[in-house]
N, CA, C, O and CB atoms as a CASP TS submission, in Angstrom:
PFRMAT TS
TARGET T0000
AUTHOR 0000-0000-0000
METHOD Language model
MODEL 1
PARENT N/A
ATOM      1  N   MET     1       0.949  -1.199   0.015  1.00  0.00           N
ATOM      2  CA  MET     1       0.324  -0.092  -0.198  1.00  0.00           C
ATOM      3  C   MET     1       0.942   1.360   0.058  1.00  0.00           C
ATOM      4  O   MET     1       1.997   1.443   0.686  1.00  0.00           O
ATOM      5  CB  MET     1      -0.710  -0.265   0.469  1.00  0.00           C
ATOM      6  N   THR     2       0.477   2.190  -0.288  1.00  0.00           N
ATOM      7  CA  THR     2       1.189   3.405  -0.298  1.00  0.00           C
ATOM      8  C   THR     2       0.761   4.238   0.704  1.00  0.00           C
ATOM      9  O   THR     2      -0.240   3.992   1.378  1.00  0.00           O
ATOM     10  CB  THR     2       1.110   4.058  -1.495  1.00  0.00           C
ATOM     11  N   LYS     3       1.529   5.314   0.863  1.00  0.00           N
ATOM     12  CA  LYS     3       1.491   5.784   1.985  1.00  0.00           C
ATOM     13  C   LYS     3       0.035   6.830   2.414  1.00  0.00           C
ATOM     14  O   LYS     3      -0.563   7.054   3.466  1.00  0.00           O
ATOM     15  CB  LYS     3       2.822   6.428   2.014  1.00  0.00           C
ATOM     16  N   LYS     4      -0.144   7.357   0.763  1.00  0.00           N
ATOM     17  CA  LYS     4      -1.629   8.249   1.188  1.00  0.00           C
ATOM     18  C   LYS     4      -2.931   7.268   1.186  1.00  0.00           C
ATOM     19  O   LYS     4      -3.955   7.309   1.868  1.00  0.00           O
ATOM     20  CB  LYS     4      -2.011   9.610  -0.094  1.00  0.00           C
ATOM     21  N   THR     5      -2.501   6.362   0.153  1.00  0.00           N
ATOM     22  CA  THR     5      -3.859   5.278   0.804  1.00  0.00           C
ATOM     23  C   THR     5      -4.000   4.712   2.174  1.00  0.00           C
ATOM     24  O   THR     5      -5.129   4.414   2.564  1.00  0.00           O
ATOM     25  CB  THR     5      -3.902   3.936   0.074  1.00  0.00           C
ATOM     26  N   ARG     6      -2.771   4.502   3.088  1.00  0.00           N
ATOM     27  CA  ARG     6      -2.654   3.855   4.313  1.00  0.00           C
ATOM     28  C   ARG     6      -3.478   4.882   5.176  1.00  0.00           C
ATOM     29  O   ARG     6      -4.570   4.680   5.705  1.00  0.00           O
ATOM     30  CB  ARG     6      -1.082   3.578   4.783  1.00  0.00           C
ATOM     31  N   LYS     7      -2.701   6.054   5.204  1.00  0.00           N
ATOM     32  CA  LYS     7      -3.311   7.411   5.703  1.00  0.00           C
ATOM     33  C   LYS     7      -5.082   7.518   5.919  1.00  0.00           C
ATOM     34  O   LYS     7      -5.775   7.823   6.889  1.00  0.00           O
ATOM     35  CB  LYS     7      -2.839   8.562   4.508  1.00  0.00           C
ATOM     36  N   GLY     8      -5.449   7.045   4.298  1.00  0.00           N
ATOM     37  CA  GLY     8      -6.829   7.324   4.463  1.00  0.00           C
ATOM     38  C   GLY     8      -7.877   6.191   5.347  1.00  0.00           C
ATOM     39  O   GLY     8      -8.931   6.307   5.973  1.00  0.00           O
ATOM     40  N   GLN     9      -6.751   4.823   4.936  1.00  0.00           N
ATOM     41  CA  GLN     9      -8.126   4.168   5.593  1.00  0.00           C
ATOM     42  C   GLN     9      -7.763   4.346   7.615  1.00  0.00           C
ATOM     43  O   GLN     9      -8.573   4.029   8.486  1.00  0.00           O
ATOM     44  CB  GLN     9      -8.265   1.940   4.876  1.00  0.00           C
ATOM     45  N   THR    10      -6.502   4.863   7.835  1.00  0.00           N
ATOM     46  CA  THR    10      -6.489   5.038   9.219  1.00  0.00           C
ATOM     47  C   THR    10      -7.300   6.224   9.420  1.00  0.00           C
ATOM     48  O   THR    10      -7.640   6.224  10.603  1.00  0.00           O
ATOM     49  CB  THR    10      -5.106   5.151   9.805  1.00  0.00           C
ATOM     50  N   MET    11      -7.727   7.148   8.866  1.00  0.00           N
ATOM     51  CA  MET    11      -8.704   8.113   9.141  1.00  0.00           C
ATOM     52  C   MET    11     -10.085   8.017   9.215  1.00  0.00           C
ATOM     53  O   MET    11     -10.869   8.681   9.893  1.00  0.00           O
ATOM     54  CB  MET    11      -8.569   8.892   8.426  1.00  0.00           C
ATOM     55  N   VAL    12     -10.392   6.668   8.055  1.00  0.00           N
ATOM     56  CA  VAL    12     -11.486   6.502   8.529  1.00  0.00           C
ATOM     57  C   VAL    12     -11.928   5.079   9.341  1.00  0.00           C
ATOM     58  O   VAL    12     -13.056   4.588   9.318  1.00  0.00           O
ATOM     59  CB  VAL    12     -12.183   6.781   7.494  1.00  0.00           C
ATOM     60  N   GLU    13     -10.737   4.538  10.071  1.00  0.00           N
ATOM     61  CA  GLU    13     -10.548   3.919  11.215  1.00  0.00           C
ATOM     62  C   GLU    13     -10.959   4.659  12.450  1.00  0.00           C
ATOM     63  O   GLU    13     -11.721   4.212  13.306  1.00  0.00           O
ATOM     64  CB  GLU    13      -9.281   3.577  11.265  1.00  0.00           C
ATOM     65  N   TYR    14     -10.306   5.988  12.463  1.00  0.00           N
ATOM     66  CA  TYR    14     -10.583   6.826  13.597  1.00  0.00           C
ATOM     67  C   TYR    14     -12.153   7.170  13.342  1.00  0.00           C
ATOM     68  O   TYR    14     -12.867   7.069  14.340  1.00  0.00           O
ATOM     69  CB  TYR    14      -9.540   8.194  13.667  1.00  0.00           C
ATOM     70  N   ILE    15     -12.722   7.530  12.232  1.00  0.00           N
ATOM     71  CA  ILE    15     -13.957   8.126  12.341  1.00  0.00           C
ATOM     72  C   ILE    15     -14.993   7.168  12.985  1.00  0.00           C
ATOM     73  O   ILE    15     -15.861   7.554  13.769  1.00  0.00           O
ATOM     74  CB  ILE    15     -14.384   8.585  11.005  1.00  0.00           C
ATOM     75  N   ILE    16     -14.808   5.748  12.542  1.00  0.00           N
ATOM     76  CA  ILE    16     -15.479   4.650  13.048  1.00  0.00           C
ATOM     77  C   ILE    16     -15.766   4.565  14.278  1.00  0.00           C
ATOM     78  O   ILE    16     -16.844   4.455  14.861  1.00  0.00           O
ATOM     79  CB  ILE    16     -14.943   3.676  12.821  1.00  0.00           C
ATOM     80  N   ILE    17     -14.192   4.653  14.802  1.00  0.00           N
ATOM     81  CA  ILE    17     -14.219   4.932  16.414  1.00  0.00           C
ATOM     82  C   ILE    17     -14.836   6.027  17.069  1.00  0.00           C
ATOM     83  O   ILE    17     -15.384   5.856  18.158  1.00  0.00           O
ATOM     84  CB  ILE    17     -12.979   5.066  16.892  1.00  0.00           C
ATOM     85  N   ILE    18     -14.807   7.030  16.567  1.00  0.00           N
ATOM     86  CA  ILE    18     -15.220   8.202  17.215  1.00  0.00           C
ATOM     87  C   ILE    18     -16.879   7.864  17.220  1.00  0.00           C
ATOM     88  O   ILE    18     -17.590   7.944  18.222  1.00  0.00           O
ATOM     89  CB  ILE    18     -14.689   9.677  16.366  1.00  0.00           C
ATOM     90  N   ALA    19     -17.348   7.452  15.812  1.00  0.00           N
ATOM     91  CA  ALA    19     -18.632   7.307  15.655  1.00  0.00           C
ATOM     92  C   ALA    19     -19.726   6.498  16.528  1.00  0.00           C
ATOM     93  O   ALA    19     -20.919   6.755  16.690  1.00  0.00           O
ATOM     94  CB  ALA    19     -18.621   6.910  14.581  1.00  0.00           C
ATOM     95  N   LEU    20     -18.579   4.950  17.275  1.00  0.00           N
ATOM     96  CA  LEU    20     -19.359   3.982  17.998  1.00  0.00           C
ATOM     97  C   LEU    20     -19.051   4.669  19.684  1.00  0.00           C
ATOM     98  O   LEU    20     -19.744   4.458  20.679  1.00  0.00           O
ATOM     99  CB  LEU    20     -18.727   2.165  17.636  1.00  0.00           C
ATOM    100  N   VAL    21     -17.775   5.544  19.590  1.00  0.00           N
ATOM    101  CA  VAL    21     -17.994   6.053  21.035  1.00  0.00           C
ATOM    102  C   VAL    21     -19.063   7.282  21.235  1.00  0.00           C
ATOM    103  O   VAL    21     -19.453   7.540  22.374  1.00  0.00           O
ATOM    104  CB  VAL    21     -16.564   6.552  21.588  1.00  0.00           C
ATOM    105  N   ALA    22     -19.437   7.887  20.331  1.00  0.00           N
ATOM    106  CA  ALA    22     -20.422   8.647  20.450  1.00  0.00           C
ATOM    107  C   ALA    22     -21.936   8.066  20.594  1.00  0.00           C
ATOM    108  O   ALA    22     -22.772   8.523  21.373  1.00  0.00           O
ATOM    109  CB  ALA    22     -20.267   9.414  19.437  1.00  0.00           C
ATOM    110  N   ILE    23     -22.095   7.205  19.889  1.00  0.00           N
ATOM    111  CA  ILE    23     -23.128   6.156  20.106  1.00  0.00           C
ATOM    112  C   ILE    23     -23.570   5.376  21.339  1.00  0.00           C
ATOM    113  O   ILE    23     -24.677   4.873  21.533  1.00  0.00           O
ATOM    114  CB  ILE    23     -22.821   5.296  19.364  1.00  0.00           C
ATOM    115  N   ALA    24     -22.534   5.370  22.114  1.00  0.00           N
ATOM    116  CA  ALA    24     -22.175   4.418  23.661  1.00  0.00           C
ATOM    117  C   ALA    24     -23.011   6.004  24.339  1.00  0.00           C
ATOM    118  O   ALA    24     -24.124   6.053  24.864  1.00  0.00           O
ATOM    119  CB  ALA    24     -19.713   3.915  24.306  1.00  0.00           C
ATOM    120  N   GLY    25     -21.819   7.441  24.049  1.00  0.00           N
ATOM    121  CA  GLY    25     -22.092   8.057  25.151  1.00  0.00           C
ATOM    122  C   GLY    25     -23.427   8.662  25.240  1.00  0.00           C
ATOM    123  O   GLY    25     -23.888   9.175  26.259  1.00  0.00           O
ATOM    124  N   ILE    26     -24.201   8.538  23.744  1.00  0.00           N
ATOM    125  CA  ILE    26     -25.591   9.089  23.966  1.00  0.00           C
ATOM    126  C   ILE    26     -26.420   8.042  24.974  1.00  0.00           C
ATOM    127  O   ILE    26     -27.212   8.491  25.802  1.00  0.00           O
ATOM    128  CB  ILE    26     -26.392   9.258  22.434  1.00  0.00           C
ATOM    129  N   ALA    27     -26.193   6.743  24.847  1.00  0.00           N
ATOM    130  CA  ALA    27     -26.822   5.892  25.692  1.00  0.00           C
ATOM    131  C   ALA    27     -26.775   5.987  26.877  1.00  0.00           C
ATOM    132  O   ALA    27     -27.824   6.015  27.520  1.00  0.00           O
ATOM    133  CB  ALA    27     -26.571   4.899  25.543  1.00  0.00           C
ATOM    134  N   VAL    28     -25.037   6.094  27.747  1.00  0.00           N
ATOM    135  CA  VAL    28     -24.915   6.115  28.579  1.00  0.00           C
ATOM    136  C   VAL    28     -25.863   7.605  29.334  1.00  0.00           C
ATOM    137  O   VAL    28     -26.520   7.588  30.376  1.00  0.00           O
ATOM    138  CB  VAL    28     -23.621   5.835  28.524  1.00  0.00           C
ATOM    139  N   TRP    29     -25.660   8.655  28.495  1.00  0.00           N
ATOM    140  CA  TRP    29     -26.149  10.094  29.048  1.00  0.00           C
ATOM    141  C   TRP    29     -27.860   9.918  28.976  1.00  0.00           C
ATOM    142  O   TRP    29     -28.608  10.712  29.545  1.00  0.00           O
ATOM    143  CB  TRP    29     -25.498  11.577  27.916  1.00  0.00           C
ATOM    144  N   SER    30     -28.256   8.967  28.331  1.00  0.00           N
ATOM    145  CA  SER    30     -29.672   8.948  28.567  1.00  0.00           C
ATOM    146  C   SER    30     -30.100   8.364  29.363  1.00  0.00           C
ATOM    147  O   SER    30     -31.051   8.816  30.002  1.00  0.00           O
ATOM    148  CB  SER    30     -30.316   8.656  27.794  1.00  0.00           C
ATOM    149  N   TYR    31     -29.524   7.035  29.656  1.00  0.00           N
ATOM    150  CA  TYR    31     -29.566   6.073  30.747  1.00  0.00           C
ATOM    151  C   TYR    31     -29.607   6.745  32.232  1.00  0.00           C
ATOM    152  O   TYR    31     -30.609   6.782  32.946  1.00  0.00           O
ATOM    153  CB  TYR    31     -28.308   5.152  30.603  1.00  0.00           C
ATOM    154  N   PHE    32     -28.117   7.351  32.609  1.00  0.00           N
ATOM    155  CA  PHE    32     -27.959   8.068  33.579  1.00  0.00           C
ATOM    156  C   PHE    32     -28.769   9.422  33.657  1.00  0.00           C
ATOM    157  O   PHE    32     -28.540  10.066  34.680  1.00  0.00           O
ATOM    158  CB  PHE    32     -26.700   8.209  33.624  1.00  0.00           C
ATOM    159  N   GLY    33     -29.404   9.812  33.036  1.00  0.00           N
ATOM    160  CA  GLY    33     -30.313  11.246  32.922  1.00  0.00           C
ATOM    161  C   GLY    33     -31.495  10.757  33.413  1.00  0.00           C
ATOM    162  O   GLY    33     -32.214  11.504  34.076  1.00  0.00           O
ATOM    163  N   ARG    34     -31.863   9.447  33.162  1.00  0.00           N
ATOM    164  CA  ARG    34     -33.178   9.023  33.671  1.00  0.00           C
ATOM    165  C   ARG    34     -33.030   8.865  35.046  1.00  0.00           C
ATOM    166  O   ARG    34     -33.971   9.289  35.716  1.00  0.00           O
ATOM    167  CB  ARG    34     -33.712   7.768  33.059  1.00  0.00           C
ATOM    168  N   ALA    35     -32.111   8.375  35.630  1.00  0.00           N
ATOM    169  CA  ALA    35     -31.600   7.861  36.746  1.00  0.00           C
ATOM    170  C   ALA    35     -31.401   9.199  37.299  1.00  0.00           C
ATOM    171  O   ALA    35     -32.477   9.452  37.843  1.00  0.00           O
ATOM    172  CB  ALA    35     -30.381   6.881  36.622  1.00  0.00           C
ATOM    173  N   THR    36     -30.648  10.157  37.454  1.00  0.00           N
ATOM    174  CA  THR    36     -30.052  11.417  38.108  1.00  0.00           C
ATOM    175  C   THR    36     -31.620  11.943  38.213  1.00  0.00           C
ATOM    176  O   THR    36     -31.996  12.224  39.351  1.00  0.00           O
ATOM    177  CB  THR    36     -28.743  12.483  37.087  1.00  0.00           C
ATOM    178  N   ALA    37     -32.504  12.090  37.203  1.00  0.00           N
ATOM    179  CA  ALA    37     -33.665  12.680  37.393  1.00  0.00           C
ATOM    180  C   ALA    37     -34.381  12.468  38.437  1.00  0.00           C
ATOM    181  O   ALA    37     -34.753  13.326  39.238  1.00  0.00           O
ATOM    182  CB  ALA    37     -34.320  12.503  36.547  1.00  0.00           C
ATOM    183  N   LYS    38     -34.681  10.894  38.479  1.00  0.00           N
ATOM    184  CA  LYS    38     -35.347   9.950  39.619  1.00  0.00           C
ATOM    185  C   LYS    38     -34.503  10.519  41.295  1.00  0.00           C
ATOM    186  O   LYS    38     -35.072  10.558  42.385  1.00  0.00           O
ATOM    187  CB  LYS    38     -34.882   7.894  39.118  1.00  0.00           C
ATOM    188  N   LYS    39     -33.373  10.813  41.074  1.00  0.00           N
ATOM    189  CA  LYS    39     -32.811  11.091  42.251  1.00  0.00           C
ATOM    190  C   LYS    39     -32.839  12.221  43.007  1.00  0.00           C
ATOM    191  O   LYS    39     -32.829  12.303  44.235  1.00  0.00           O
ATOM    192  CB  LYS    39     -31.824  10.904  42.137  1.00  0.00           C
ATOM    193  N   VAL    40     -32.883  13.306  41.990  1.00  0.00           N
ATOM    194  CA  VAL    40     -32.900  14.415  42.609  1.00  0.00           C
ATOM    195  C   VAL    40     -34.713  14.421  42.690  1.00  0.00           C
ATOM    196  O   VAL    40     -34.961  14.786  43.839  1.00  0.00           O
ATOM    197  CB  VAL    40     -31.980  15.694  41.746  1.00  0.00           C
ATOM    198  N   ALA    41     -35.633  14.247  42.173  1.00  0.00           N
ATOM    199  CA  ALA    41     -36.948  13.933  42.535  1.00  0.00           C
ATOM    200  C   ALA    41     -37.266  13.529  43.654  1.00  0.00           C
ATOM    201  O   ALA    41     -38.087  14.141  44.338  1.00  0.00           O
ATOM    202  CB  ALA    41     -37.405  13.182  41.884  1.00  0.00           C
ATOM    203  N   GLY    42     -36.616  12.311  44.093  1.00  0.00           N
ATOM    204  CA  GLY    42     -36.466  12.032  45.637  1.00  0.00           C
ATOM    205  C   GLY    42     -36.030  12.782  46.541  1.00  0.00           C
ATOM    206  O   GLY    42     -36.614  12.929  47.615  1.00  0.00           O
ATOM    207  N   ALA    43     -34.544  13.570  46.112  1.00  0.00           N
ATOM    208  CA  ALA    43     -34.264  14.516  47.422  1.00  0.00           C
ATOM    209  C   ALA    43     -35.308  15.481  47.424  1.00  0.00           C
ATOM    210  O   ALA    43     -35.750  15.908  48.491  1.00  0.00           O
ATOM    211  CB  ALA    43     -32.805  15.329  47.432  1.00  0.00           C
ATOM    212  N   THR    44     -35.835  15.947  46.082  1.00  0.00           N
ATOM    213  CA  THR    44     -36.949  17.300  46.499  1.00  0.00           C
ATOM    214  C   THR    44     -38.096  17.068  47.261  1.00  0.00           C
ATOM    215  O   THR    44     -38.433  17.654  48.290  1.00  0.00           O
ATOM    216  CB  THR    44     -37.619  17.979  45.269  1.00  0.00           C
ATOM    217  N   GLU    45     -38.664  16.169  46.673  1.00  0.00           N
ATOM    218  CA  GLU    45     -39.745  15.394  47.805  1.00  0.00           C
ATOM    219  C   GLU    45     -39.467  15.139  49.009  1.00  0.00           C
ATOM    220  O   GLU    45     -40.396  15.380  49.780  1.00  0.00           O
ATOM    221  CB  GLU    45     -40.134  14.149  47.512  1.00  0.00           C
ATOM    222  N   ALA    46     -38.159  14.581  49.657  1.00  0.00           N
ATOM    223  CA  ALA    46     -37.940  14.625  50.802  1.00  0.00           C
ATOM    224  C   ALA    46     -38.039  16.307  51.624  1.00  0.00           C
ATOM    225  O   ALA    46     -38.393  16.500  52.787  1.00  0.00           O
ATOM    226  CB  ALA    46     -36.660  13.910  50.791  1.00  0.00           C
ATOM    227  N   LEU    47     -37.617  17.352  50.625  1.00  0.00           N
ATOM    228  CA  LEU    47     -37.441  18.675  51.286  1.00  0.00           C
ATOM    229  C   LEU    47     -38.644  19.126  51.426  1.00  0.00           C
ATOM    230  O   LEU    47     -39.062  19.603  52.481  1.00  0.00           O
ATOM    231  CB  LEU    47     -36.625  19.661  50.614  1.00  0.00           C
ATOM    232  N   SER    48     -39.481  18.986  50.100  1.00  0.00           N
ATOM    233  CA  SER    48     -41.046  19.728  50.126  1.00  0.00           C
ATOM    234  C   SER    48     -41.947  18.624  49.077  1.00  0.00           C
ATOM    235  O   SER    48     -41.913  18.499  47.853  1.00  0.00           O
ATOM    236  CB  SER    48     -41.010  21.716  49.312  1.00  0.00           C
ATOM    237  N   SER    49     -42.768  17.887  50.158  1.00  0.00           N
ATOM    238  CA  SER    49     -43.698  17.129  49.489  1.00  0.00           C
ATOM    239  C   SER    49     -44.504  17.593  48.403  1.00  0.00           C
ATOM    240  O   SER    49     -44.948  16.713  47.666  1.00  0.00           O
ATOM    241  CB  SER    49     -44.451  16.722  50.304  1.00  0.00           C
ATOM    242  N   SER    50     -44.817  18.892  48.117  1.00  0.00           N
ATOM    243  CA  SER    50     -45.624  19.251  46.945  1.00  0.00           C
ATOM    244  C   SER    50     -44.908  19.207  46.147  1.00  0.00           C
ATOM    245  O   SER    50     -45.027  18.251  45.381  1.00  0.00           O
ATOM    246  CB  SER    50     -46.273  20.344  46.839  1.00  0.00           C
ATOM    247  N   GLU    51     -44.029  19.988  45.947  1.00  0.00           N
ATOM    248  CA  GLU    51     -43.202  20.685  44.599  1.00  0.00           C
ATOM    249  C   GLU    51     -42.483  19.023  44.223  1.00  0.00           C
ATOM    250  O   GLU    51     -42.432  18.546  43.090  1.00  0.00           O
ATOM    251  CB  GLU    51     -41.661  22.363  45.131  1.00  0.00           C
ATOM    252  N   GLY    52     -41.971  18.340  45.510  1.00  0.00           N
ATOM    253  CA  GLY    52     -41.225  16.894  45.246  1.00  0.00           C
ATOM    254  C   GLY    52     -42.124  15.566  44.356  1.00  0.00           C
ATOM    255  O   GLY    52     -41.515  14.645  43.811  1.00  0.00           O
ATOM    256  N   ALA    53     -43.826  15.701  44.340  1.00  0.00           N
ATOM    257  CA  ALA    53     -44.738  14.810  43.844  1.00  0.00           C
ATOM    258  C   ALA    53     -44.706  15.415  42.593  1.00  0.00           C
ATOM    259  O   ALA    53     -44.869  14.576  41.707  1.00  0.00           O
ATOM    260  CB  ALA    53     -46.099  14.650  44.545  1.00  0.00           C
ATOM    261  N   SER    54     -44.526  16.808  42.083  1.00  0.00           N
ATOM    262  CA  SER    54     -44.420  16.942  40.811  1.00  0.00           C
ATOM    263  C   SER    54     -43.288  16.826  40.285  1.00  0.00           C
ATOM    264  O   SER    54     -43.396  16.317  39.169  1.00  0.00           O
ATOM    265  CB  SER    54     -44.845  17.888  40.469  1.00  0.00           C
ATOM    266  N   ALA    55     -41.932  17.129  40.648  1.00  0.00           N
ATOM    267  CA  ALA    55     -40.641  16.855  40.045  1.00  0.00           C
ATOM    268  C   ALA    55     -40.596  14.946  40.115  1.00  0.00           C
ATOM    269  O   ALA    55     -39.803  14.339  39.395  1.00  0.00           O
ATOM    270  CB  ALA    55     -39.250  17.801  41.092  1.00  0.00           C
ATOM    271  N   LYS    56     -41.448  14.282  40.965  1.00  0.00           N
ATOM    272  CA  LYS    56     -41.350  12.879  40.922  1.00  0.00           C
ATOM    273  C   LYS    56     -42.182  11.869  39.714  1.00  0.00           C
ATOM    274  O   LYS    56     -42.080  10.753  39.206  1.00  0.00           O
ATOM    275  CB  LYS    56     -41.807  12.539  42.289  1.00  0.00           C
ATOM    276  N   SER    57     -43.077  13.123  39.654  1.00  0.00           N
ATOM    277  CA  SER    57     -44.512  12.631  37.973  1.00  0.00           C
ATOM    278  C   SER    57     -43.567  12.694  37.205  1.00  0.00           C
ATOM    279  O   SER    57     -43.227  11.691  36.576  1.00  0.00           O
ATOM    280  CB  SER    57     -46.120  13.886  37.214  1.00  0.00           C
ATOM    281  N   ALA    58     -42.711  14.263  37.029  1.00  0.00           N
ATOM    282  CA  ALA    58     -41.984  14.260  35.844  1.00  0.00           C
ATOM    283  C   ALA    58     -40.589  13.942  35.777  1.00  0.00           C
ATOM    284  O   ALA    58     -39.967  14.263  34.765  1.00  0.00           O
ATOM    285  CB  ALA    58     -42.106  15.366  35.341  1.00  0.00           C
ATOM    286  N   ALA    59     -40.033  13.370  36.693  1.00  0.00           N
ATOM    287  CA  ALA    59     -39.205  12.398  36.061  1.00  0.00           C
ATOM    288  C   ALA    59     -39.313  10.760  35.882  1.00  0.00           C
ATOM    289  O   ALA    59     -38.425  10.138  35.299  1.00  0.00           O
ATOM    290  CB  ALA    59     -38.174  12.605  36.651  1.00  0.00           C
ATOM    291  N   GLU    60     -40.159  10.296  36.283  1.00  0.00           N
ATOM    292  CA  GLU    60     -40.945   9.246  35.876  1.00  0.00           C
ATOM    293  C   GLU    60     -41.735   9.335  34.287  1.00  0.00           C
ATOM    294  O   GLU    60     -42.057   8.317  33.674  1.00  0.00           O
ATOM    295  CB  GLU    60     -41.959   9.143  37.028  1.00  0.00           C
ATOM    296  N   SER    61     -41.917  10.425  33.884  1.00  0.00           N
ATOM    297  CA  SER    61     -42.753  10.357  32.466  1.00  0.00           C
ATOM    298  C   SER    61     -41.825  10.365  31.727  1.00  0.00           C
ATOM    299  O   SER    61     -42.042  10.192  30.528  1.00  0.00           O
ATOM    300  CB  SER    61     -43.766  11.441  32.026  1.00  0.00           C
ATOM    301  N   ILE    62     -39.990  10.643  32.377  1.00  0.00           N
ATOM    302  CA  ILE    62     -39.216  10.583  30.878  1.00  0.00           C
ATOM    303  C   ILE    62     -38.691   8.942  30.825  1.00  0.00           C
ATOM    304  O   ILE    62     -38.229   8.204  31.696  1.00  0.00           O
ATOM    305  CB  ILE    62     -37.629  11.871  30.778  1.00  0.00           C
ATOM    306  N   GLY    63     -38.973   8.758  29.471  1.00  0.00           N
ATOM    307  CA  GLY    63     -38.960   7.652  29.080  1.00  0.00           C
ATOM    308  C   GLY    63     -38.386   7.649  27.654  1.00  0.00           C
ATOM    309  O   GLY    63     -38.094   8.728  27.140  1.00  0.00           O
ATOM    310  N   GLU    64     -38.200   6.451  26.960  1.00  0.00           N
ATOM    311  CA  GLU    64     -37.854   5.743  25.402  1.00  0.00           C
ATOM    312  C   GLU    64     -38.421   6.896  24.519  1.00  0.00           C
ATOM    313  O   GLU    64     -37.853   7.683  23.762  1.00  0.00           O
ATOM    314  CB  GLU    64     -38.762   4.024  24.995  1.00  0.00           C
ATOM    315  N   ASP    65     -39.913   6.712  24.914  1.00  0.00           N
ATOM    316  CA  ASP    65     -40.624   7.874  23.970  1.00  0.00           C
ATOM    317  C   ASP    65     -40.034   9.195  23.637  1.00  0.00           C
ATOM    318  O   ASP    65     -39.670   9.654  22.554  1.00  0.00           O
ATOM    319  CB  ASP    65     -41.848   8.283  24.561  1.00  0.00           C
ATOM    320  N   SER    66     -40.030   9.761  25.002  1.00  0.00           N
ATOM    321  CA  SER    66     -39.566  11.003  24.990  1.00  0.00           C
ATOM    322  C   SER    66     -38.507  11.703  24.301  1.00  0.00           C
ATOM    323  O   SER    66     -38.387  12.702  23.592  1.00  0.00           O
ATOM    324  CB  SER    66     -39.383  11.151  25.933  1.00  0.00           C
ATOM    325  N   ILE    67     -37.519  10.452  24.966  1.00  0.00           N
ATOM    326  CA  ILE    67     -35.989  10.519  23.805  1.00  0.00           C
ATOM    327  C   ILE    67     -36.185  10.443  22.645  1.00  0.00           C
ATOM    328  O   ILE    67     -35.600  11.272  21.948  1.00  0.00           O
ATOM    329  CB  ILE    67     -34.917   9.432  23.834  1.00  0.00           C
ATOM    330  N   LYS    68     -37.102   9.402  21.947  1.00  0.00           N
ATOM    331  CA  LYS    68     -37.207   9.050  21.071  1.00  0.00           C
ATOM    332  C   LYS    68     -37.972  10.421  19.825  1.00  0.00           C
ATOM    333  O   LYS    68     -38.078  10.315  18.603  1.00  0.00           O
ATOM    334  CB  LYS    68     -37.808   7.795  21.487  1.00  0.00           C
ATOM    335  N   LYS    69     -38.336  11.465  20.609  1.00  0.00           N
ATOM    336  CA  LYS    69     -39.277  12.444  19.834  1.00  0.00           C
ATOM    337  C   LYS    69     -38.199  13.546  20.162  1.00  0.00           C
ATOM    338  O   LYS    69     -38.722  14.657  20.081  1.00  0.00           O
ATOM    339  CB  LYS    69     -41.079  12.712  20.436  1.00  0.00           C
ATOM    340  N   LEU    70     -37.076  13.595  20.451  1.00  0.00           N
ATOM    341  CA  LEU    70     -36.256  14.724  20.652  1.00  0.00           C
ATOM    342  C   LEU    70     -35.399  14.987  19.224  1.00  0.00           C
ATOM    343  O   LEU    70     -34.946  16.013  18.716  1.00  0.00           O
ATOM    344  CB  LEU    70     -35.283  14.442  21.976  1.00  0.00           C
ATOM    345  N   GLY    71     -35.395  13.649  18.843  1.00  0.00           N
ATOM    346  CA  GLY    71     -35.361  13.953  16.880  1.00  0.00           C
ATOM    347  C   GLY    71     -35.685  14.128  15.862  1.00  0.00           C
ATOM    348  O   GLY    71     -35.103  14.125  14.778  1.00  0.00           O
ATOM    349  N   GLU    72     -36.979  14.349  16.265  1.00  0.00           N
ATOM    350  CA  GLU    72     -38.086  14.953  15.284  1.00  0.00           C
ATOM    351  C   GLU    72     -38.038  16.108  15.678  1.00  0.00           C
ATOM    352  O   GLU    72     -38.764  16.963  15.171  1.00  0.00           O
ATOM    353  CB  GLU    72     -39.539  14.444  15.277  1.00  0.00           C
TER
END
């Protein structure tokens, strides 16, 4: 292989790796986003039951459908 062809191949490999890392990052972010929202809602409920109840219902409404709607 020539040096130019090998350089292009390496760049494509890096782009594929970056894309995979980005996809994994989005999945982890969405998972921990829901978990964090539920924990914060629980803490809010401990401080103020009326505000905490609304925060808890909002945190529980976060689901796969709301994440899918972000792209629309």
